[in-house]
N, C-alpha and C positions, 0 to 999 in steps of 0.2 A: 673137519667139515669145510673150512675155508678153501682147502685144496680142491675138494670135489666141486664146490661152487664155482671156483675160477675155471676149472677144466671144462665143466659141462654147461656153463652159462650160455655161450654163443651157440653151441650145438643144439641146446634145448630151445633157444629162441628160433633157430632155423627150423626145427621140427614143428614149432607152433605156427610159423609162417606157412610151411608146407601143408599143415592141417587146414588152415583157413581157406586156402584156394582149392585144394584137391578134394576135400569133403563136399564142397559145392559142385565142382565139375563132375564128381562121381555120381551125383544124382542124375545128371543129364545122361551120362554114359550108360548107367543101369537102365534108365527109362528107354533109351534108344535101342537097348539090346546089343550094343557093340562093346562087350565087356573088355575085350582085349585090344581095343583101339589105343589105349594109353601105353600098353606094353609094346605094341607095334611102333607107335610114334616115338616112344622112348628109345627103342632099338635103332630106329632110323636116325635119331639124333646122335646116338652113340656111334653109329657108323660114320656120320659126318665128322665127329670129333676124331675118330680113328684115322680117317683119310687125312685130316688136317695135321695130325701128329706125324703120320708117315711123310707128309710133305714138308716137314721141318718146323711147323708151328709149335709154340709152347702149348702144352695140354690144357693149361688153365688161362691162356691168353685170349685176347679179343679175336684174333684170327681163327682160332679153333671154335670159338663161340659162334661166329658168323657162318663158318662152314656148317656147323651143326644145325643152326637155325635155317639155313638155306635148304638143307636136306629135309628138315621137318616140314617146311612150308610146301615142298613138293609132295610130300606124303599127305599133307592136309588137302591139297588140291585133288590128289588122286581119290581120297576117301569121299570128298564132296561130289566129285563127278561120277562116282560109281554107285551113288545112291539114287534110286528111282522108285516109282510106285509099283511097277511090275518088273521084278528082278528075277531072271532065270538063275543067276548065280547069287547065293546069299552074300551080303556084304562082309559078314564075318569070315567067309572063306577067303575073300580078297585080303582082309586084314591079317589073317593067319599066313597067307603066302608072303605078304610084305615082311612080316616079322621073321619068317623062316629064311627068306633070301637075305635080309639085312643081317641077321645073325651069322649066316654062313659067310657072307662077304667080309664081315668084321673079323671073323676067325681066320680067314685066309690072309687078310692084311696083317693081323697081329702075329701070325706065324712068322712074319718077316721081321718083326721087331725084337730087339735083344731082351726086352722085359715084357714080352707078350703075355705071360701068365699073370703078372701083376696088373697089367692093363685090363685084362679080362675081369679080374676081381674088382677093380675100381669101377668098371662099367656096371657090374651087377649090383654091388652094395655100396658104392661110393666111399667116401671117407669123411664122415660127419665131424669127427673130432678135429679135423684140420680146417674146418670152415673159419673164415675170418670175419670180424665185425663188418668190414666193408662189403663182403659178399652177402651177409645177412641183410644189411640195410638196403643194398641194391635190389636184392630179391624182393624185399618187402614193398619197396616203391613200385617196382614193376608189377607185382601181383595186385597191388592196390589200384593201379591204372587199369589192369585187365578187369578187376572187379567192378570198376566204375562203368567200363564199356558193357559188361554183362548186365549191369543194372539198367543202363540206358536201352539196351536191346533185349531186355528180359522177356518182353511179350513174344516176339518171333522165336527166340531161342526155346522158351518153355513150350510154345505151341508145337514146334517141330519135334521136340523131344517127347511130349506127352500125347499129342493128337495130330499127327502129320496131315491126315485127311482134312481136318478142320482148318489147319494152317493153309492148305492149298485153296480151300474154299474162300478163305479170306484174302487170297491174292499174294501170299508170300512166295517168293522164289526159293525152292528147296536148295538148288545148287548154290545160289549166292549166299543165303544165310548159313548153309552148312559149311561153306568155305570160310566164312567169317568166324563161325564157331570153332572149326578145327584149326584155323590160323591162330586165334587167340590161345587156344588150347596148346598149340605147338610152341608158342612163346613160353608158356608155363613149363611145359615138359623139357624144353631145351635147357632152361635154367636149373630146373630141379634135378635132372639127370647128372649134370656136371657136379652137383654137390652130394646127392643122395644115392645115385645109381638107379638102374632100371627097376630092380625088384622092389626096392623100398618105395619108389615113386608109385608103382602099381599098387602096393599095399595101401598107401595113403589115399589113393583114388577110390579103390573098390571096397575095402573092408569096412570103413565107417559107413559108407552108403548102404551096403548090404545089411549091416547091423541095424541101421535106422529103419530100413524097410520092414524088418521083423517086428517093430514095435509101433509103427504109425503109418498112416496113409497120407498125412498132410505134409506138404513140402516144408513149411516152417519148422514143424516139430522134427522132421527128419534132419534138417540142417542142425538144429540144436543138439540132437543126439550124436550126429556125426562129429560135430566140433568137440563135444564133451569127450566122446570116446577117443578121438584122435589125440586130444591134449593129454588125457590121463595115460593112455598107452605109450605115447612118446616119452613122457617124464618117467614112467615106470620102466620102460625098456632101456632108457639111457642110464638110469640108476643101476638096473640089473647088470648092464654091460660093464659098468664101473666095478661093481662088487665081485663079479665073476671073472673080471679081466678078459672079457670076450669081445669079438668084433662088434662094434656099435650097430652098424646097419643090419647085420644078420640077427642080432639080439632083438632089435625093435620089430623086425619082420615076424620073428617067432612069437613075440609078445602079442602082436596083432592077431596071429592065428589062434593062440590060446584064449585071448579075450573073446574073439568071435565064437569059439566053441562054447565057452561058458555062457555067453549071452544068448546063444541059440537055444541052449538047454533051458535057460531061465525063461525065454520067450515061450517055449513049448509048455513048460510047467504053468506059466501064467495063463495061457489059453485053456489048458486042461482044467485049472482051478475055476475059471470063469464058466466053463461049460458044466462043470459039476455043480456049481451053485445055482444054475438055472433050473 
């Protein structure tokens, strides 16, 4: 038991930090209907890291981080500028195109690297077991600062996510506040992808939020459900990966999928029982 506690302590704490910020941001993403924006921005961040690595920077160094962040902020600006009240092209289509092009570009670049296959695996599912205490603490501090900004700006952010027409009527600039939202989102994604990979970051963002929507309409309750689910699934997935000697990131992702399936069935049964009792 001491061995497993020592091995999984910091990876588990990293998962809890990821849950805290991503479950909240996921509520905004689901309300906006841009489900794959996280996947797209995460892939843009990964592309920046790949280019930095090809240019000779250390994959986990500051240079690669700022490369990745710069690419992510460009993506954030693009998504903010392409949202409007009357859109001939759905924003989700633009998000999908950015994801596809970024993925293809990353593959072309990694094809030139001697360890391209290993780099692809790292981009997709990360390497949680290799996370250091310094990385977890740095990530927690950054996400706390982002959380404070979102608390200060909660009114325009929530308005633009839940009722953009009302937000416009109140005088909020869609492009300005969307850029601030996606920029702060980009800071989170850049740090998260470096540790957890594209697919795990997407799971933390979407699965707890979708699960919470199944059970409640209230934002506060949804947050509580998302945080609880993310925490339990993280710890359960980490333990399962240890017992099965399986890749940690992939195991946690599959645990998210199984938990969502079980809770979706439970939600349907709960609604059916309420209707039957009426």
